[in-house]
Residue, then its C-alpha position, 0 to 999 in steps of 0.5 A: m682474566s684478573n689483575h693478579e693473572d695478567r701482570p705478568a703480561k703487563a710487566e712484559a709490555a711495560a719492559s718492552g715499551a709497547a702501549t697499552p691503553g691510555e698510554r701514547r704511542d712513545g710510551y708515556r700515559s698521557g696526564p699525570a701518573i700520580a697525584g694528591q689533592g688535599l691529602t691529610k692525615r692526623f695522628g691525634s693532636v699531631l697534623a702529619n699531613d696538611h692539605i697537600d697538592f701534588e702530581v708526578e708525570y710518567g718519564e719523570i723523578l720527582a725528589l721529596l725533601g723535608e725536615n724530620g717531621s714534615g711528613k715525608t714518611t706519612l705521605m708516602n705511606l698513604l700512596s703505598g697503602l700504608y696508611f689512609p687518608d683522612s680527607g683528600q684524593i690520590y688520582v693514579d692515571g686521572q682516576a680517583v682511587s682508593v689505596s687502602t692497603p698495599a695489595d691495593a697500591i701493587s694493584l694499580g701499579i704503585g711500588m715501593i722500594h723501602q730503605h730496609f729490604k723486605l726480602v727473604e735472605a734465605m730464598t733467590a733472588l727468583e724465588n723473591i721476585l715471584l713471591g706475592p700475588r702472581t699466576s700459578k699457571f705460567s712455568l718457572a721456565r717462562h717467568r725467568q724469561e720474562i724477568e731475564r727480558m725485563c732486565k735486559t730492557y732496563g738494564l739491571t744485572v741480576d744472578l737470578g739463582k743467587p741467594v739473598y743472604d750472598m748479595s751485596v747490598s747493591e744487588k739486594q736493592t736491584v732485586e727489590v727494583v726487579k720485584v716491583l717492576y715485574h709486579g706491574a708498577r710504573i710508579l715507584i717510590l724509593d725511600e733513602p735509596t742511597a744511604v747504605l751505596t758506595p759512590q760507585e753503586t750509587e752511580s749505577l743505581f742513577a744510571i737504572l733510574r735513569r733508564m727507567k725514566q726514559q722507559g717512562c716510569a715515574i719515580i719519587i726519591i726520598t733522600h737527605k742528600l742534597n747533592e743527589v737530589l741535584a743530581i738525579s731529580d727533574r723537580v724537587m717538592v719540600l715539605r714543612r711541617g706537613r705543608s708542602e712549602a714549594l715546588l721546584q724546577t732542580s735545574q734552577a735550584d742549588l743547595r742553598s736554596l734547597t736547605e733555606t726552603m726546607v728548614g726556612h732560614a740560611i744555614d751555613l753548609k760547611i762542615n767545620r774541621p777544627t784541628y786539636a794540638a798534635e803535641r797534645q794528643k796521645t793514643l786513648l785506645a788501641v786495638q790490635e788484630l781484632s777478630v770476631i765471628r759472627p753467631d752464624g760462623s760467618q767472619a764479621l772482622d778480620q785481625v782489624s788494627f788502628e789506634l783513636k787518638t785524643g782530640e780526633i775523629l777517625g772515621v769508619a767507611g764500609v758497604a753495609g755488613s762489612g764489620q761495622k757493626e761488630l767493631s763498635e759492639a766488640l769495642v763496649s764489651l757487647t761482642p766478644c772477640q775471637s782474638g785480638s786485644i784493645t787497649y784503653c790508656g794502657q789497660v786491657i780491656s778486651g774480654l771484660p764486662t761492661t760493669e768491670i769496664y765501668k769500675k775501671g774508670v774507662s770513660l766511654a761512651f756508645v751511641p748504637e745503631d739500634r736506638l730503641g733496642m739497645g740504646l734506649v727503653g722505649d717505654m720510658g720519658m725522657p728523664g727515665n732514659m737520662l738516669l740509665k746513664s747515671y743511676r750508678d752514682h747514685r747512693g742510698f735507696f732513692i735517686d733524685c730525678k731532678p738532675a735528670e729532669q733538667l738535663s731532659q729540658q736542656l737537651k730538648e732545647t738544645l737539639d730542638i727535641s719535638t716531644p709533647s712532654l719530657e714524659t712521653p715515651v720515647r717510642l713514640l717520637s720520631g726516629g730522628n728525635v729518637q737519635k737526638v735523645l740518645l746522642g745527646r745523653e751520651i755527649e752530656s757524659q763527657p766521655q773521653v772516648l766516643i763511639t757513635s753508629y750512624p749518628v746522623r741516620g733520620l736526621d734532617i740537615n738542620a739537626s745533622y749541623t747540629v750534631y756535627d757541631l756537638l761531635n767537634e766540640q767534644k773533640m777539641k775537648g780532647c775526646g776521641i770520636l770513632y764515627l761510623g758513617e755512610d755519608l762520604d761527603v759528610l766523612l771526608e769533610l768531618a773526619d780527620r782519617i778514615l778507617v776503611l773496612c771491606h768484608g771485615r778488614v781493613t783496606g786501608i787509612v787515609d788522611a781525610r783531608q787529602a783523600s777522594k771521594e773515588t778512592v775511599g769508595l774503591m777502597m770500600a769495594g775491596m781495593t787496597l790502598k797500596e792497590e790504588l796507589a799503584 
């Protein structure tokens, strides 16, 4: 029988805790689950991984930390078969192996759960789980029974008959976990698994991971959230500039030591929240009963109302798909409104094209979620992308490119943007550096209203704190900032107020100085502020 044909039987044995060849009687295999020696990967002149050594035991959770460009993603892509190392060796169960394709990784029991889920929306959970190499001799009912038995063992809850498009983000993530387990994975890699989860969903995921650890799985988790590293991992491996900087026991680490090891120097972990004088505040943006319909006919926003004032950071919290994207795009006329109004300093701007809004003198900047698709031109360098914001101000046939070049150099130094040259196409930069280019350009336009969608997504802690400082600087200049975020700890420290969305409706607006993480999390799940206070 081939590996593919035997995989459901292996999954069932793994879930039941039965020993397979090479395992001890307690269900754990002897020796490291996966290890790497001297793993090296170059991309042209860039040394992404530089002779990295590591190992992960069965029944262990290893957290992987590092700044943008430190080599975390490259290393995981080597283990999952997306890249092949230039030199070095990967070992699975003590045996040297070649992982040249994702199929090789799956056959070796390595499963990766990506931050952006790889599910077919129109299919059910069961159909998605069964996608990929599998035997055809078992009946659908047999597959269902095995999956249900495995879910019970690991403490997973999945509605196998539910279409993916009807699922919440946490439900989709659970399907991804079940899928890799069912295809025989005992070594799991999770990339930013809590990025779009509520605190309650994060705790549920951690409970699942701990149960999987108890069942003998080896788990590698990549995350920027240091509190979560301390909460879930057994050891932490820190990468810096492509090299393994340190391997720490989590029980002996804290936030400050992890940060200093990651960036190479001390960082003040406190997020400042300066106060803008209340007597100077006025309403910049007023949104009244705004409703938006998605192209598929579903309700994205349902009678959303709020005000944004000068010198204020208004955070927006909600699980993915709650209407955040449609809200930000509706405010800049990129998404049509079904009903309601948007007023800027007394001028109604809802329904107007962006060119008309610009001609009215509306000082508004937007950092979209889709950096390259909407915010920047990937084939242009930094100066060309700077000009996209200011070319309308030039008169005549020729454009003076020198100011754009000077601004590019200034942003490169201020935000520590890593690029071979200013003219390097931005699509060739890392995701974190792309974000720095876009955010820096928008902030430098000195807007009165700044709308930011996940401005620190993909940024390391050092760059994130630079962004927080930049936003506070704009706030104290009188800018009103709408901050769409996914890290509640950051929202509670950075924002002045937090607007909470659930399924397109506002469940409440709370004072960030007084609200708790648990309260906001419950509101993200649908509980209104009145219900929470009752």
